[in-house]
C-alpha positions in Angstrom: -11.0 -18.8 -4.2 -12.2 -17.8 -7.7 -14.3 -14.9 -6.2 -11.3 -12.9 -5.3 -9.6 -13.6 -8.7 -12.7 -12.2 -10.4 -13.4 -9.4 -7.9 -14.2 -6.0 -9.5 -11.2 -4.4 -7.8 -7.5 -5.0 -7.4 -6.0 -7.2 -4.7 -2.3 -7.5 -4.1 -0.8 -9.6 -1.3 2.8 -9.6 -0.3 4.6 -11.7 2.3 6.5 -10.4 5.3 9.6 -9.8 3.3 7.7 -7.6 0.8 7.7 -10.2 -2.0 4.4 -10.1 -4.0 2.8 -13.5 -3.7 -0.7 -12.9 -5.1 -2.2 -10.5 -7.7 -5.8 -10.9 -8.8 -7.0 -10.5 -12.4 -8.0 -6.8 -12.0 -4.6 -5.9 -10.5 -2.8 -7.6 -13.3 -4.8 -5.7 -15.9 -4.2 -2.4 -14.0 -0.6 -2.7 -13.0 1.1 -5.0 -15.6 1.5 -3.9 -19.2 1.8 -6.5 -21.9 5.3 -7.9 -22.1 6.2 -6.8 -18.6 7.3 -9.1 -15.8 4.4 -10.3 -13.6 4.2 -8.7 -10.2 4.3 -12.1 -8.4 7.8 -12.7 -7.1 8.8 -9.0 -7.3 9.6 -6.7 -4.4 6.5 -4.7 -3.4 8.8 -1.7 -2.8 9.9 -1.5 -6.4 6.4 -0.3 -7.3 6.3 2.6 -4.7 7.8 6.0 -4.1 9.8 6.9 -1.0 6.7 8.2 0.9 4.7 5.1 0.1 7.6 2.9 1.2 7.7 4.7 4.5 3.9 4.1 4.9 4.3 0.4 4.0 7.1 -0.1 6.5 4.9 1.6 9.2 1.9 -0.7 8.4 4.2 -3.8 8.7 6.0 -2.6 11.9 3.0 -1.4 13.8 0.3 -3.6 12.3 -1.9 -0.6 11.4 -4.1 0.1 8.4 -3.7 2.8 5.8 -6.9 3.8 4.2 -7.5 6.7 1.7 -9.2 7.7 -1.5 -7.6 8.8 -4.8 -8.7 10.2 -8.1 -6.9 8.9 -11.1 -7.8 8.9 -14.8 -11.3 10.2 -14.0 -12.1 7.5 -11.5 -12.2 7.7 -7.7 -10.8 4.7 -5.8 -10.7 3.5 -2.2 -7.2 2.2 -1.3 -7.2 -0.1 1.7 -3.8 -1.3 2.9 -3.8 -3.7 5.8 -1.4 -6.0 7.6 -2.0 -9.7 7.0 -2.0 -11.2 10.4 -2.7 -14.8 11.4 -3.0 -15.8 15.0 -1.3 -12.5 16.0 1.7 -13.1 13.7 2.4 -10.7 10.8 2.4 -12.6 7.5 2.6 -9.7 5.1 0.4 -6.9 3.6 -2.8 -6.9 1.6 -3.9 -4.0 -0.6 -7.3 -3.5 -2.0 -8.0 -0.9 -4.7 -11.8 -0.5 -5.4 -13.5 2.0 -7.7 -16.1 4.0 -5.8 -18.6 6.7 -6.9 -17.7 10.3 -6.6 -20.9 10.9 -4.7 -20.6 7.9 -2.4 -23.5 7.8 0.1 -22.7 7.8 3.7 -25.0 6.3 6.4 -24.8 6.5 10.1 -26.2 3.3 11.7 -26.4 2.6 15.4 
């Protein structure tokens, strides 16, 4: 699935225990400094503060999404955290981080 590896946005996947099992190229560039240990194999909770850990536990427990925007280093991003569910069974968590325009258009379609 080369498309996700080259996606212009970060993708991080963890298993049900919280172990990071996949990080795409963009996420590696964003979250891993040269010489640091790769994210794969690490505990997802190591990378988050207490409030974020609470939110992640809620996502996993209740199989709910957490979606919001942030502004960081002059860029606006959409953060989309969602449970990874296969045939009704929780497998882990997927997080997308996508840069979006500050003046993002919004359309209502029916």
